[in-house]
C-alpha positions, 0 to 999 in steps of 0.5 A: 872780493874774497877769494876763498872761492873760485871766481865765478864768470858767465860768458854771453855768447859761445863764438870764437870771442866767448871761447877766447875768453874762456881760454885766457880766463881758465888758463890764467894764473889766478886761483880758481875761475870758473867759467859758464858759457850761454848760448841762446841755440843748443849748438856752440861755435856762433860765427864759425858754425853759422857765418863761415861759408859751407866751402871753406872747411878749413877755417872750421877746423878752429872748432877743435880748439874750442873743444879742448877749452870745453873739456876743462873740469871748470867749464860748463855750456849752458846751451839753449838758454838765452839771456834777457829771456830765460835770465836777466842779467840782473839776475846773473849778477846774483850768481856771477862776480863778472859777465863777459858778453860775447854776442857778436854783431848780429843784424845788418846795417841799412842802405837807407835808400827808397825801395829797401824793404821790397820783396827781392832785397835782402840782407847777407846776414840772413841768406848767410844763416839761411845756407848755414842752417841756422834755425832762426832763419830755417824758413827764409825764402829767397827768389832766385828766378831772375837773371841778374843778382847784386851784392851791396859791398865788398867785404869778405861776407859780400864775397862769400854771398857772390861766390855762393850765387856763383858756384855750381851745385857740384862744387857745393854738394860736398860741403855742410851746406844744408839740403834745402839751400842746395835745392834752392841754389840748383834751381837759380836762374841767376846768370849774373852777379854784380859785386858793388863797392862805393870806393875803388878797388884799393879801398875794398875789405875783401883779403887777397885769400877771399878775392883769389877763389873768386878767379877759381870758379868752376863755371863762372867768368869773373869780369873787372872793368879796367877803367876801374884800376885807373887810380887816382893819386891818393889810391896810389899813395894808399898802395905805394907809400903807406904800402897796404899789403892786402890793397896791393895784393889785391889790386894785382889780382883785380888786375889779372881778372881785368886782363882774363879773356872770357872762358865762356862760364854759364854764370858771370861775376862783375866786380865793379867800383865807385858805385853805390845804389840810391833806390831800388824800385820794382811794383810788388818786387825788386825789378831794377836798381839805380845806381850812382856813380861816385868819385873819391875825395880826401887825403890818402887813407881817408878817402870817402865816396862823393856821388857825381849825380851820374845815375844808371838803371840796372835791371835786377831781381835780387839785392843782397846787402852787405854794408856793415853790421851792428849788435843788438842792445841787451836789456840792463846793459849800456849800448852805443846805438850809434856805433852798435856796440857796447860802450867800453874801454879795453873791454871794461863796460862803461856807462857815461865813461864809468866802468860798470863793475863786474861787466865786460865785452869781448868780440865784435860787441866790443870792437865793432864788425872788424878782423877775422877769427884770429883777431878775438884772441887779442881782444879777448886776452885784453879784457880777461886782463882787466877782469882778472885785474879788478877781481879783488874789488868785484862786489861778490856774487850772493849765490856762486853756484852753478847748480843754483843756476841750473835750478832756477832755469829748470824751474822756468821750463828751460831745457838747458843743452850741456856740452855732453848733449851737444856732442849727442847732436854733433854726431847726429849731425855727422852721421846724417851727412855721412849718409849724404856724402857731406862732412855733416847735415846740420839740424835747422830746428831746434826741437830736432836739436833737443831730441838729438840732445836726448840721446846723450 
């Protein structure tokens, strides 16, 4: 490709992966790069805005870094613009030399058990998005009138769900949780939360920082069965021989929980290991969960859970599954249905093992749902390194014009939200929050967001 003009790159998705890719592109020594970032919602930041728990404000401070990236003169934000609906990938190839997909892992994996679709059975994704104010989930309803709720999974998202269910209203009132979510949680009758995992304490995926917070809840006792902390030889090897730092820290924290005397909290959070749900039962809604006790088999570092046939029925009215996430296919782009990602080699999207010129991936749609926010930085750098290496041989786009893209979208009735307009939305949310004693009160309706954007 002739480099007599800037390299035109589109980024689909405005979460951490997308912003770190933009940062790497704009900071590169390559002469002339223009980055247009596309986001289906009027608000940027993806997982940081709609996935990070409201009681974790420090994690959200990374947004300040993304704001600096967005100020670059060669960066443009196309909010409220959905690729596949407002603009096809094929059309994008006409306006961009390369397209980087940063669309994340948007759906939950299923348990694949009877009763999974009964009312009262929810996904962690929808619950988290709802209490964080994602417009697509604003009308979700969660029945918390039951005594017991079960969270299936033991990653950090599962911990977030359990912690939000276990916290008092006073602990959440000063956060940016939505007003509606706070109302529902205030009326919650849930007094027992059980977070269950199919393997043991050494294999749990939560991090020590997240786990430690559970022991700091104001009015909730955390319970761990000491019998679950008796390890087999392979699990001991995973801690002692393989020296998995987080596993050791987690185990020490869990041991501390197991040794605690109950403090008389109004709620109880049990962290249960070696259990898998086999069936959800109920006439019209979830009333019971059939759990099977597991044992571990396999070598250290590769142990898997195997059912023992020992079943137990637990009365429960709400189940939240958090057993993994997967990406969603975008029309016109290769997709691996089994893995739930775009097939790629170090970020170059491939079809039948052959790189598709001009298509790249970063973040969870590239590698699957793993790592923390910071993991996306080296991940994006790897992809961008290959994109820039390919730049000279990429087929040049026919119409390298940002104004043309805007004109096409306008002709289709798409109301594109610029970054300056997002700032108007942001300011309005902060003002609403200040009036309620919160850091912000998010708009949960797209039309309200667009109305606020028009004031810029």
